[in-house]
MIVEXLUM-443920 format. One record per residue: residue number from 1; residue in three letters; z, x, y of N, C-alpha, C in turn. Coordinates in steps of 0.1 Angstrom, whole numbers, plus 5000, padded with zeros to 4 digits. Layout:
+-----+-----+------+------+------+------+------+------+------+------+------+
|   i |  aa |  n.z |  n.x |  n.y | ca.z | ca.x | ca.y |  c.z |  c.x |  c.y |
+-----+-----+------+------+------+------+------+------+------+------+------+
| NUM | ALA |    Z |    X |    Y |    Z |    X |    Y |    Z |    X |    Y |
...
+-----+-----+------+------+------+------+------+------+------+------+------+
% end
This chain:
+-----+-----+------+------+------+------+------+------+------+------+------+
|   i |  aa |  n.z |  n.x |  n.y | ca.z | ca.x | ca.y |  c.z |  c.x |  c.y |
+-----+-----+------+------+------+------+------+------+------+------+------+
|   1 | UNK | 4793 | 4854 | 4698 | 4792 | 4865 | 4692 | 4781 | 4874 | 4685 |
|   2 | UNK | 4778 | 4866 | 4677 | 4759 | 4877 | 4670 | 4756 | 4883 | 4680 |
|   3 | UNK | 4755 | 4879 | 4695 | 4744 | 4882 | 4702 | 4752 | 4897 | 4711 |
|   4 | UNK | 4765 | 4898 | 4710 | 4777 | 4910 | 4713 | 4774 | 4920 | 4710 |
|   5 | UNK | 4772 | 4911 | 4689 | 4773 | 4918 | 4677 | 4759 | 4928 | 4672 |
|   6 | UNK | 4748 | 4918 | 4676 | 4736 | 4925 | 4678 | 4729 | 4934 | 4687 |
|   7 | UNK | 4737 | 4936 | 4704 | 4732 | 4942 | 4708 | 4746 | 4954 | 4703 |
|   8 | UNK | 4754 | 4957 | 4701 | 4760 | 4965 | 4698 | 4756 | 4969 | 4685 |
|   9 | UNK | 4751 | 4967 | 4676 | 4748 | 4971 | 4663 | 4734 | 4970 | 4665 |
|  10 | UNK | 4724 | 4973 | 4674 | 4711 | 4983 | 4677 | 4706 | 4991 | 4679 |
|  11 | UNK | 4721 | 5001 | 4687 | 4723 | 5008 | 4689 | 4715 | 5019 | 4695 |
|  12 | UNK | 4707 | 5031 | 4685 | 4704 | 5041 | 4686 | 4698 | 5045 | 4702 |
|  13 | UNK | 4682 | 5043 | 4704 | 4679 | 5049 | 4719 | 4680 | 5037 | 4729 |
|  14 | UNK | 4682 | 5024 | 4720 | 4684 | 5015 | 4736 | 4700 | 5020 | 4745 |
|  15 | UNK | 4709 | 5020 | 4734 | 4722 | 5023 | 4737 | 4721 | 5041 | 4747 |
|  16 | UNK | 4713 | 5048 | 4740 | 4713 | 5063 | 4748 | 4707 | 5061 | 4759 |
|  17 | UNK | 4697 | 5045 | 4761 | 4687 | 5048 | 4768 | 4698 | 5039 | 4788 |
|  18 | UNK | 4705 | 5034 | 4783 | 4716 | 5025 | 4791 | 4723 | 5038 | 4795 |
|  19 | UNK | 4734 | 5047 | 4788 | 4740 | 5055 | 4792 | 4733 | 5067 | 4800 |
|  20 | UNK | 4724 | 5070 | 4798 | 4715 | 5078 | 4808 | 4714 | 5074 | 4820 |
|  21 | UNK | 4708 | 5063 | 4824 | 4706 | 5052 | 4827 | 4721 | 5052 | 4841 |
|  22 | UNK | 4727 | 5047 | 4831 | 4742 | 5050 | 4843 | 4745 | 5066 | 4842 |
|  23 | UNK | 4745 | 5074 | 4840 | 4749 | 5088 | 4842 | 4737 | 5092 | 4858 |
|  24 | UNK | 4728 | 5087 | 4857 | 4719 | 5096 | 4868 | 4722 | 5088 | 4880 |
|  25 | UNK | 4726 | 5073 | 4874 | 4731 | 5067 | 4889 | 4746 | 5072 | 4894 |
|  26 | UNK | 4752 | 5077 | 4887 | 4770 | 5081 | 4891 | 4762 | 5097 | 4892 |
|  27 | UNK | 4755 | 5101 | 4889 | 4752 | 5117 | 4894 | 4748 | 5117 | 4910 |
|  28 | UNK | 4739 | 5100 | 4912 | 4736 | 5101 | 4926 | 4746 | 5096 | 4936 |
|  29 | UNK | 4754 | 5094 | 4932 | 4767 | 5087 | 4941 | 4766 | 5074 | 4939 |
|  30 | UNK | 4760 | 5065 | 4932 | 4758 | 5051 | 4929 | 4765 | 5049 | 4923 |
|  31 | UNK | 4771 | 5038 | 4924 | 4779 | 5028 | 4910 | 4773 | 5027 | 4897 |
|  32 | UNK | 4776 | 5028 | 4886 | 4772 | 5020 | 4875 | 4764 | 5009 | 4876 |
|  33 | UNK | 4778 | 5005 | 4878 | 4772 | 4982 | 4880 | 4766 | 4981 | 4894 |
|  34 | UNK | 4762 | 4987 | 4899 | 4753 | 4981 | 4910 | 4741 | 4976 | 4910 |
|  35 | UNK | 4733 | 4976 | 4899 | 4718 | 4971 | 4893 | 4707 | 4978 | 4900 |
|  36 | UNK | 4708 | 4988 | 4904 | 4695 | 5000 | 4909 | 4699 | 4993 | 4924 |
|  37 | UNK | 4708 | 4989 | 4931 | 4704 | 4982 | 4947 | 4706 | 4997 | 4951 |
|  38 | UNK | 4704 | 4998 | 4956 | 4707 | 5013 | 4965 | 4717 | 5007 | 4980 |
|  39 | UNK | 4710 | 5002 | 4983 | 4711 | 4999 | 4999 | 4731 | 4995 | 4996 |
|  40 | UNK | 4729 | 4986 | 4987 | 4740 | 4978 | 4989 | 4749 | 4985 | 4982 |
|  41 | UNK | 4750 | 4996 | 4973 | 4760 | 5004 | 4968 | 4764 | 5012 | 4981 |
|  42 | UNK | 4756 | 5015 | 4990 | 4757 | 5028 | 5001 | 4765 | 5018 | 5010 |
|  43 | UNK | 4765 | 5006 | 5011 | 4772 | 4996 | 5019 | 4788 | 4993 | 5014 |
|  44 | UNK | 4782 | 4990 | 5000 | 4801 | 4990 | 4997 | 4808 | 4994 | 4996 |
|  45 | UNK | 4805 | 5016 | 4995 | 4809 | 5029 | 4989 | 4816 | 5023 | 5013 |
|  46 | UNK | 4809 | 5022 | 5019 | 4809 | 5021 | 5032 | 4825 | 5015 | 5041 |
|  47 | UNK | 4822 | 4997 | 5027 | 4828 | 4992 | 5038 | 4846 | 4997 | 5028 |
|  48 | UNK | 4842 | 5002 | 5014 | 4857 | 5005 | 5008 | 4863 | 5015 | 5012 |
|  49 | UNK | 4855 | 5021 | 5017 | 4860 | 5037 | 5028 | 4868 | 5034 | 5038 |
|  50 | UNK | 4867 | 5024 | 5046 | 4869 | 5025 | 5058 | 4864 | 5027 | 5067 |
|  51 | UNK | 4871 | 5024 | 5082 | 4861 | 5030 | 5090 | 4861 | 5041 | 5095 |
|  52 | UNK | 4853 | 5047 | 5098 | 4845 | 5063 | 5102 | 4854 | 5066 | 5116 |
|  53 | UNK | 4852 | 5078 | 5114 | 4859 | 5088 | 5121 | 4871 | 5090 | 5127 |
|  54 | UNK | 4880 | 5098 | 5134 | 4887 | 5103 | 5131 | 4906 | 5089 | 5129 |
|  55 | UNK | 4913 | 5093 | 5123 | 4929 | 5080 | 5124 | 4931 | 5085 | 5134 |
|  56 | UNK | 4933 | 5073 | 5149 | 4938 | 5077 | 5159 | 4962 | 5077 | 5157 |
|  57 | UNK | 4962 | 5084 | 5169 | 4980 | 5095 | 5159 | 4983 | 5081 | 5160 |
|  58 | UNK | 4984 | 5070 | 5168 | 4993 | 5056 | 5168 | 4990 | 5051 | 5149 |
|  59 | UNK | 4984 | 5047 | 5142 | 4979 | 5048 | 5127 | 4986 | 5054 | 5125 |
|  60 | UNK | 4983 | 5067 | 5129 | 4992 | 5079 | 5113 | 5001 | 5078 | 5120 |
|  61 | UNK | 5011 | 5075 | 5130 | 5028 | 5074 | 5129 | 5032 | 5065 | 5125 |
|  62 | UNK | 5024 | 5049 | 5129 | 5029 | 5038 | 5119 | 5026 | 5037 | 5106 |
|  63 | UNK | 5018 | 5043 | 5097 | 5016 | 5045 | 5083 | 5031 | 5053 | 5082 |
|  64 | UNK | 5031 | 5069 | 5084 | 5049 | 5080 | 5086 | 5057 | 5068 | 5085 |
|  65 | UNK | 5060 | 5062 | 5097 | 5075 | 5054 | 5097 | 5071 | 5041 | 5086 |
|  66 | UNK | 5064 | 5035 | 5079 | 5066 | 5029 | 5071 | 5067 | 5032 | 5059 |
|  67 | UNK | 5066 | 5049 | 5056 | 5069 | 5055 | 5041 | 5073 | 5054 | 5041 |
|  68 | UNK | 5085 | 5058 | 5056 | 5098 | 5067 | 5056 | 5106 | 5054 | 5058 |
|  69 | UNK | 5106 | 5041 | 5059 | 5113 | 5030 | 5056 | 5111 | 5027 | 5042 |
|  70 | UNK | 5096 | 5031 | 5032 | 5095 | 5026 | 5019 | 5105 | 5035 | 5010 |
|  71 | UNK | 5109 | 5048 | 5016 | 5116 | 5060 | 5005 | 5128 | 5056 | 5008 |
|  72 | UNK | 5130 | 5053 | 5020 | 5150 | 5047 | 5021 | 5153 | 5038 | 5011 |
|  73 | UNK | 5145 | 5025 | 5008 | 5145 | 5017 | 5002 | 5147 | 5025 | 4993 |
|  74 | UNK | 5133 | 5029 | 4985 | 5134 | 5029 | 4972 | 5151 | 5039 | 4972 |
|  75 | UNK | 5154 | 5052 | 4975 | 5168 | 5056 | 4975 | 5178 | 5052 | 4976 |
|  76 | UNK | 5180 | 5041 | 4985 | 5191 | 5029 | 4987 | 5188 | 5020 | 4969 |
|  77 | UNK | 5180 | 5019 | 4963 | 5177 | 5010 | 4954 | 5184 | 5025 | 4942 |
|  78 | UNK | 5175 | 5033 | 4941 | 5181 | 5047 | 4932 | 5200 | 5049 | 4932 |
|  79 | UNK | 5203 | 5044 | 4949 | 5218 | 5050 | 4943 | 5225 | 5038 | 4939 |
|  80 | UNK | 5221 | 5021 | 4941 | 5228 | 5013 | 4935 | 5223 | 5013 | 4921 |
|  81 | UNK | 5212 | 5022 | 4915 | 5213 | 5017 | 4902 | 5221 | 5028 | 4894 |
|  82 | UNK | 5225 | 5037 | 4898 | 5228 | 5049 | 4898 | 5242 | 5044 | 4893 |
|  83 | UNK | 5252 | 5036 | 4907 | 5265 | 5039 | 4911 | 5267 | 5023 | 4898 |
|  84 | UNK | 5258 | 5016 | 4893 | 5258 | 5005 | 4886 | 5258 | 5010 | 4871 |
|  85 | UNK | 5254 | 5024 | 4870 | 5252 | 5024 | 4856 | 5267 | 5038 | 4852 |
|  86 | UNK | 5265 | 5044 | 4862 | 5274 | 5058 | 4863 | 5289 | 5052 | 4867 |
|  87 | UNK | 5285 | 5047 | 4878 | 5301 | 5044 | 4887 | 5306 | 5033 | 4885 |
|  88 | UNK | 5314 | 5032 | 4890 | 5326 | 5018 | 4890 | 5325 | 5011 | 4904 |
|  89 | UNK | 5313 | 4999 | 4899 | 5315 | 4994 | 4917 | 5322 | 4979 | 4908 |
|  90 | UNK | 5327 | 4973 | 4916 | 5331 | 4957 | 4915 | 5326 | 4950 | 4901 |
|  91 | UNK | 5311 | 4950 | 4900 | 5305 | 4945 | 4891 | 5293 | 4950 | 4892 |
|  92 | UNK | 5294 | 4959 | 4874 | 5279 | 4967 | 4871 | 5269 | 4962 | 4874 |
|  93 | UNK | 5272 | 4952 | 4867 | 5255 | 4940 | 4864 | 5247 | 4939 | 4877 |
|  94 | UNK | 5256 | 4936 | 4885 | 5252 | 4932 | 4905 | 5243 | 4946 | 4907 |
|  95 | UNK | 5252 | 4955 | 4906 | 5252 | 4965 | 4914 | 5234 | 4971 | 4908 |
|  96 | UNK | 5232 | 4970 | 4893 | 5224 | 4978 | 4891 | 5209 | 4966 | 4891 |
|  97 | UNK | 5216 | 4954 | 4892 | 5204 | 4942 | 4897 | 5202 | 4947 | 4905 |
|  98 | UNK | 5207 | 4952 | 4917 | 5205 | 4948 | 4928 | 5197 | 4962 | 4930 |
|  99 | UNK | 5202 | 4973 | 4922 | 5189 | 4981 | 4924 | 5175 | 4984 | 4920 |
| 100 | UNK | 5178 | 4975 | 4910 | 5164 | 4975 | 4902 | 5159 | 4965 | 4915 |
| 101 | UNK | 5161 | 4952 | 4922 | 5152 | 4948 | 4934 | 5149 | 4955 | 4943 |
| 102 | UNK | 5160 | 4963 | 4952 | 5157 | 4968 | 4962 | 5149 | 4982 | 4956 |
| 103 | UNK | 5142 | 4988 | 4946 | 5131 | 4997 | 4940 | 5124 | 4990 | 4944 |
| 104 | UNK | 5120 | 4978 | 4939 | 5110 | 4968 | 4937 | 5104 | 4966 | 4950 |
| 105 | UNK | 5112 | 4961 | 4956 | 5110 | 4960 | 4975 | 5102 | 4963 | 4978 |
| 106 | UNK | 5111 | 4982 | 4974 | 5106 | 4993 | 4984 | 5089 | 5000 | 4981 |
| 107 | UNK | 5083 | 4985 | 4975 | 5070 | 4993 | 4970 | 5064 | 4986 | 4978 |
| 108 | UNK | 5062 | 4976 | 4981 | 5055 | 4967 | 4994 | 5054 | 4976 | 5009 |
| 109 | UNK | 5066 | 4984 | 5016 | 5059 | 4997 | 5026 | 5054 | 5004 | 5021 |
| 110 | UNK | 5056 | 5009 | 5009 | 5055 | 5022 | 5004 | 5036 | 5021 | 5003 |
| 111 | UNK | 5030 | 5008 | 4994 | 5018 | 5004 | 4995 | 5013 | 5004 | 5007 |
| 112 | UNK | 5017 | 4998 | 5017 | 5016 | 4997 | 5029 | 5006 | 5001 | 5041 |
| 113 | UNK | 5024 | 5014 | 5033 | 5017 | 5029 | 5043 | 5006 | 5032 | 5041 |
| 114 | UNK | 5003 | 5038 | 5026 | 4991 | 5046 | 5018 | 4980 | 5039 | 5027 |
| 115 | UNK | 4976 | 5022 | 5025 | 4972 | 5014 | 5031 | 4963 | 5022 | 5044 |
| 116 | UNK | 4976 | 5018 | 5057 | 4975 | 5025 | 5071 | 4971 | 5037 | 5068 |
| 117 | UNK | 4977 | 5047 | 5063 | 4969 | 5058 | 5061 | 4952 | 5060 | 5059 |
| 118 | UNK | 4951 | 5053 | 5042 | 4935 | 5053 | 5043 | 4931 | 5044 | 5053 |
| 119 | UNK | 4936 | 5038 | 5065 | 4929 | 5029 | 5072 | 4921 | 5015 | 5063 |
| 120 | UNK | 4929 | 5010 | 5054 | 4923 | 5000 | 5047 | 4930 | 4986 | 5060 |
| 121 | UNK | 4926 | 4977 | 5059 | 4924 | 4968 | 5068 | 4938 | 4959 | 5062 |
| 122 | UNK | 4938 | 4957 | 5052 | 4947 | 4944 | 5043 | 4956 | 4952 | 5047 |
| 123 | UNK | 4964 | 4960 | 5051 | 4977 | 4969 | 5049 | 4984 | 4966 | 5064 |
| 124 | UNK | 4977 | 4961 | 5074 | 4987 | 4959 | 5080 | 4992 | 4948 | 5077 |
| 125 | UNK | 4990 | 4936 | 5076 | 5000 | 4925 | 5071 | 5011 | 4931 | 5068 |
| 126 | UNK | 5006 | 4933 | 5052 | 5023 | 4939 | 5044 | 5029 | 4947 | 5054 |
| 127 | UNK | 5030 | 4958 | 5061 | 5038 | 4966 | 5072 | 5044 | 4958 | 5084 |
| 128 | UNK | 5034 | 4945 | 5091 | 5039 | 4936 | 5096 | 5050 | 4928 | 5091 |
| 129 | UNK | 5050 | 4925 | 5081 | 5060 | 4916 | 5074 | 5069 | 4928 | 5068 |
| 130 | UNK | 5073 | 4938 | 5069 | 5082 | 4947 | 5064 | 5084 | 4946 | 5075 |
| 131 | UNK | 5078 | 4951 | 5090 | 5090 | 4953 | 5102 | 5098 | 4941 | 5106 |
| 132 | UNK | 5094 | 4923 | 5103 | 5104 | 4916 | 5109 | 5108 | 4913 | 5102 |
| 133 | UNK | 5104 | 4918 | 5085 | 5120 | 4917 | 5074 | 5135 | 4923 | 5077 |
| 134 | UNK | 5128 | 4937 | 5092 | 5135 | 4944 | 5091 | 5150 | 4944 | 5099 |
| 135 | UNK | 5144 | 4933 | 5106 | 5155 | 4928 | 5115 | 5166 | 4924 | 5115 |
| 136 | UNK | 5165 | 4908 | 5108 | 5178 | 4906 | 5099 | 5184 | 4917 | 5095 |
| 137 | UNK | 5176 | 4921 | 5081 | 5190 | 4940 | 5075 | 5195 | 4945 | 5090 |
| 138 | UNK | 5184 | 4949 | 5098 | 5195 | 4957 | 5106 | 5203 | 4950 | 5117 |
| 139 | UNK | 5207 | 4935 | 5118 | 5216 | 4927 | 5124 | 5226 | 4929 | 5111 |
| 140 | UNK | 5223 | 4923 | 5101 | 5232 | 4930 | 5093 | 5243 | 4941 | 5089 |
| 141 | UNK | 5231 | 4954 | 5092 | 5237 | 4971 | 5086 | 5243 | 4969 | 5107 |
| 142 | UNK | 5242 | 4962 | 5115 | 5251 | 4966 | 5132 | 5260 | 4958 | 5132 |
| 143 | UNK | 5262 | 4951 | 5122 | 5275 | 4937 | 5120 | 5284 | 4947 | 5110 |
| 144 | UNK | 5280 | 4952 | 5099 | 5291 | 4958 | 5093 | 5297 | 4968 | 5097 |
| 145 | UNK | 5297 | 4977 | 5113 | 5305 | 4981 | 5118 | 5306 | 4999 | 5115 |
| 146 | UNK | 5310 | 5004 | 5116 | 5314 | 5020 | 5113 | 5302 | 5030 | 5115 |
| 147 | UNK | 5293 | 5036 | 5103 | 5281 | 5042 | 5100 | 5275 | 5031 | 5097 |
| 148 | UNK | 5274 | 5023 | 5094 | 5262 | 5012 | 5094 | 5257 | 5005 | 5109 |
| 149 | UNK | 5263 | 5006 | 5119 | 5260 | 5007 | 5128 | 5246 | 5011 | 5136 |
| 150 | UNK | 5251 | 5027 | 5130 | 5236 | 5034 | 5141 | 5228 | 5032 | 5126 |
| 151 | UNK | 5229 | 5028 | 5110 | 5216 | 5027 | 5105 | 5207 | 5015 | 5109 |
| 152 | UNK | 5217 | 5007 | 5113 | 5210 | 4998 | 5115 | 5204 | 4997 | 5131 |
| 153 | UNK | 5209 | 5000 | 5139 | 5201 | 5005 | 5155 | 5192 | 5015 | 5146 |
| 154 | UNK | 5191 | 5026 | 5141 | 5178 | 5032 | 5133 | 5169 | 5024 | 5129 |
| 155 | UNK | 5175 | 5012 | 5123 | 5165 | 5007 | 5113 | 5157 | 4995 | 5125 |
| 156 | UNK | 5161 | 4990 | 5137 | 5159 | 4984 | 5145 | 5146 | 4990 | 5151 |
| 157 | UNK | 5151 | 4999 | 5164 | 5141 | 5008 | 5171 | 5130 | 5012 | 5158 |
| 158 | UNK | 5128 | 5014 | 5145 | 5120 | 5018 | 5140 | 5107 | 5008 | 5138 |
| 159 | UNK | 5119 | 4996 | 5131 | 5107 | 4980 | 5129 | 5101 | 4977 | 5146 |
| 160 | UNK | 5109 | 4985 | 5156 | 5102 | 4978 | 5168 | 5093 | 4983 | 5172 |
| 161 | UNK | 5092 | 5007 | 5170 | 5082 | 5011 | 5174 | 5071 | 5005 | 5162 |
| 162 | UNK | 5072 | 5003 | 5149 | 5060 | 5000 | 5143 | 5054 | 4986 | 5144 |
| 163 | UNK | 5060 | 4982 | 5145 | 5053 | 4962 | 5155 | 5045 | 4972 | 5166 |
| 164 | UNK | 5049 | 4977 | 5173 | 5040 | 4976 | 5186 | 5029 | 4986 | 5188 |
| 165 | UNK | 5034 | 5003 | 5174 | 5018 | 5010 | 5172 | 5008 | 4998 | 5165 |
| 166 | UNK | 5014 | 4986 | 5157 | 5002 | 4980 | 5146 | 4995 | 4973 | 5157 |
| 167 | UNK | 5003 | 4966 | 5167 | 4997 | 4952 | 5177 | 4985 | 4962 | 5187 |
| 168 | UNK | 4985 | 4969 | 5183 | 4978 | 4983 | 5197 | 4966 | 4979 | 5194 |
| 169 | UNK | 4954 | 4979 | 5205 | 4944 | 4975 | 5203 | 4933 | 4987 | 5198 |
| 170 | UNK | 4943 | 5003 | 5197 | 4932 | 5014 | 5193 | 4934 | 5015 | 5173 |
| 171 | UNK | 4951 | 5013 | 5175 | 4948 | 5009 | 5156 | 4945 | 5000 | 5153 |
| 172 | UNK | 4947 | 4985 | 5158 | 4936 | 4978 | 5149 | 4922 | 4980 | 5155 |
| 173 | UNK | 4916 | 4979 | 5161 | 4897 | 4987 | 5162 | 4902 | 4996 | 5142 |
| 174 | UNK | 4907 | 5009 | 5151 | 4909 | 5016 | 5135 | 4906 | 5008 | 5122 |
| 175 | UNK | 4913 | 5000 | 5122 | 4918 | 4994 | 5108 | 4901 | 4983 | 5109 |
| 176 | UNK | 4895 | 4985 | 5119 | 4882 | 4975 | 5113 | 4888 | 4958 | 5119 |
| 177 | UNK | 4899 | 4957 | 5123 | 4899 | 4941 | 5123 | 4899 | 4943 | 5142 |
| 178 | UNK | 4889 | 4929 | 5144 | 4884 | 4929 | 5159 | 4895 | 4913 | 5164 |
| 179 | UNK | 4889 | 4915 | 5176 | 4897 | 4899 | 5181 | 4885 | 4887 | 5179 |
| 180 | UNK | 4890 | 4875 | 5179 | 4883 | 4868 | 5177 | 4878 | 4863 | 5189 |
| 181 | UNK | 4866 | 4857 | 5188 | 4861 | 4854 | 5199 | 4859 | 4838 | 5201 |
+-----+-----+------+------+------+------+------+------+------+------+------+
% end
């Protein structure tokens, strides 16, 4: 406790020197906490930015389709929530809970879509999981009959398309994923 208090209490010039050193590093494009190692800071910035070069159209299409799935889930969740609050469902509590749950589930494909768009390596997994989970949902919609058949078929087609786009070698290389040797 005293070491921290003594450091903060000494104030004066040392605090100003530390702040100006950090500002100088930030002005040069480095990170304040890099410890003065310029090559590491540059490599860290490159690694977090993802692979360089143009984004392949297949990866862009996968990102857009995954985002559409996320937006559709969020819209369904909002509809269920509003119906639970303002409408007259059989069980308002169940409709509200279901709406909040669906809205929370919409976060996964939306975050994955953003990651795919920004070419983040980690984003492929959540997007693949979203597509795999979409198949039982599509099957349930198809078995529901009526207009739900079209929604189920559409969801299944989108899921198959995104899976195909994400396992494509062009997309995996764009995400920095290399085959194991």
